[in-house]
N, C-alpha and C positions, 0 to 999 in steps of 0.2 A: 504494500500500500504506500502511496506517496505520503510524505510527511505532512504536507499542507492539508491533504484530505483527512488524514488522521486527526490533526489538531482541530480542524473545522467540525468534524463529526463529534469529537469529544467535548468541545467547548461551546458549540453553537455560533462561534465567530466566523464570519464569511472568509472564504479563501483569499479574497483580495486584501482584507484586513490582516490575515495571517501573514501574508507576504510583507506587509509594512512592519509588523512586529518582528519578523525574522530579520529584516534589514537593520533593525535597531540592535540586533544581537541579543534578543530576549529569549531565544530558544536554544536549548542544548540537547544533544543526542548522545546518550551513553557517556555523559560527563563533559563533552566537548561542545563548544559553541558551533552552531551550524547556520549558514545563510542560504542553503540550497533547499527550496521548497519541494523540488521534484525528487529529492533523495528518497530511495526506497527503504522502508522499515518493516520490521516484523512485529505486529502487535502482540503484546504479551511476552516478547523476548527483549526487544530494545527498550531502553529507558529514555523517555521523553520528558523534558521539564520546560515549563513556561514561567518566566519570571522566578526561576528557582524552585517552583512547586511542581511535583510530579503530575503528569497528565495521564490518567488511567485510560486503558483501551476502551473505545466506544463499544457498547454492546446493547442488547435488548433491555428495555426498561418496563417495569410492571408497577402500577400504582393503583391504590383504591382512593376514590374521592367521594366525599359526602356532598352530593349534588343538592344545592338549594333550589327553591322554586325561582322561576324567571330566567333560567339559563337553558340554552339550546344544547342538545347533545351532539355537538359538531365542533370541528376545528375552526370554522369560519361561518359567519352569517351577517348579512348586510343590515339586519334590523334589530337583532337581540344580542346580548352578551353570551359568550359561549363557555362551555365547561373548560376548554383548553386555556382560556384566559385566566382561570383560577390557579393554573399550575405554573409556578415560577421556576422553570428549569430550562436549560438550553434546548432548542429545537422542539419546543412544546407543540408546535404545529404538526409534527410528524407522529404524534400520538393519536390513536383512534380508540373509540369506546367499544367495548365488547357488549353490545346490547344497549340501545338507546332508552331514554326516559322522556316522557312528554315534558314540555316546557314548565307546566305547573306541578309536575311530580317531583318528589324528593327521594334521597336515599343513595344506595350503593351504585357507583359506576366504577367499572374496571377499565383502566387505560393502559395501552401498551403500543409498542411499535413492532411487536413480534406477531406477524400475520398468522403463522401456523398455530400459535398458542390461542389467539383470539378465535380462530376458526373452530377450535374444540369447544368453545363456549357457545358460539352462535349457530353452529351447524345443527339443523333439526335432527339429524340421525343420532347425535349424542344424547339427546333428550335430557339435557342438564336442568334439574329443577331450579326454579327461582321462587322466592317467597316475598309476597307483598302484603303490607298492612293497608287495609282499605276502610274508609269511612263513607257512608252513603246518606243520601238525602232522606230516604224512607227506611223504615225498619226492614231488616232482611228476613224474609219468610224462611221457615225451616225447610221447605220444599226445595230451596235453592241448592242445598247440599247435594241432593240426588241429581238435580239438573246439571250441575257442574260436572258430576261424574259421568253422566250419560253423554255429555257434549251438547253444545248449543249452536244454533244456526245464527250467525252474525248477519247484520244487515248488509246486503250487497254480495253475500257469499253463499255458495251452495253446499260446501263441505262443512260438516260439523267440526267443532273444536275437539281437540284431543281431551281425554278424561283429565279433569283437574280437581284438586281437593279444595274444598271450602270449609274453613273452621270458623264458626260464628262465635265471636267473643262477647258481644253485647248486641242490643237491638240494632244498632247502626254501625257496628264495627266487626271486621272479620279479617282472617288471614287467608290468602289465596296462594296455592302452590301450582305453578304452571311448568310445563316442559316444552312449550312452544312459544313463539314470540310474534304473533300477528300484530298488525298495525292497531294501536290503541286497544289491545285485546281485553284487558281487565275492564276498562270502561264499557266496551261494547258488549261484553258478557253480561254485565249488570243491566245495561240498557235493554238487552234481549229479554230480560225478566221484568222490565218496566220500572227499573230503579236507576238512580244516577249516582255516580261516584263523585264525592265532594273533596276527597283527599286520597292521594295514592303515594305510598312510601315503600321503596324496595329495601328489604332487610338482608337478603342473602342471594348469592348466585352460586349454585352448586354447594361445595363445602365452605365457601368463603363468605363470612358474615361481615357486615359493616362494623368497624371498630367503634365501640361506644365512647372511646376517648376523643373521637373526631367530632367537631362542630360543623354545621353547614358551611361549605366553602373550603374546608380543610382537606388535606390529603396526606398520604404517607406511602412509602414504598411497601410492596408486598414482601413478606418473609419468604425465604427459600422453601419452607414447608407449604405455604399457601400457593406458591407458583407451581410446585410439584403436585399439588392436590388436583390440578386440572389435568387429568390423564388423557393420552391419545385414544 
């Protein structure tokens, strides 16, 4: 890999700016100052320093974010703030979410730049369960539990939803467990039963739960155990 590419990917600094920095003599390779941006290096073998500080090899990144209401699950949007704008790390625009949430929904978002890892979460064939906490405008009838298990016909679709688990917590609050991710699915399932979702919060994706230490808008890196829990 070229040295300038390595530094740019690891720091988020443009390659043009990297060239300026190197010209000032602020980059060293294996302990020696270098001015050659095209010099080939071996990530993980060669030691690269910027302003005397080691620059680690760029690699895939995995984050959990507590999405607040009012943010779009995208890296860019002309009208609304995005979840990527909450993540203050280099090249945050290269991160993508593993399953979107509606703009008014809150809760767990997983972000990564590892396409294969995110595919394990979003691919329907893996049937990774997701848990949502739901509040509704009207009381939830007990018959809704069986209706969710049997599958519901959503407006504009012909195929029934996959069996889903509904756990009623109180008259207007429930937990929903889904293994698929159709457009606005939770809201549309309740709408099919003549009810309306007033609050939607995702608590869990597969084995990964939203960290209770996080507040809305905060994020942290996933642990190695959490990353490995999403199996191929």
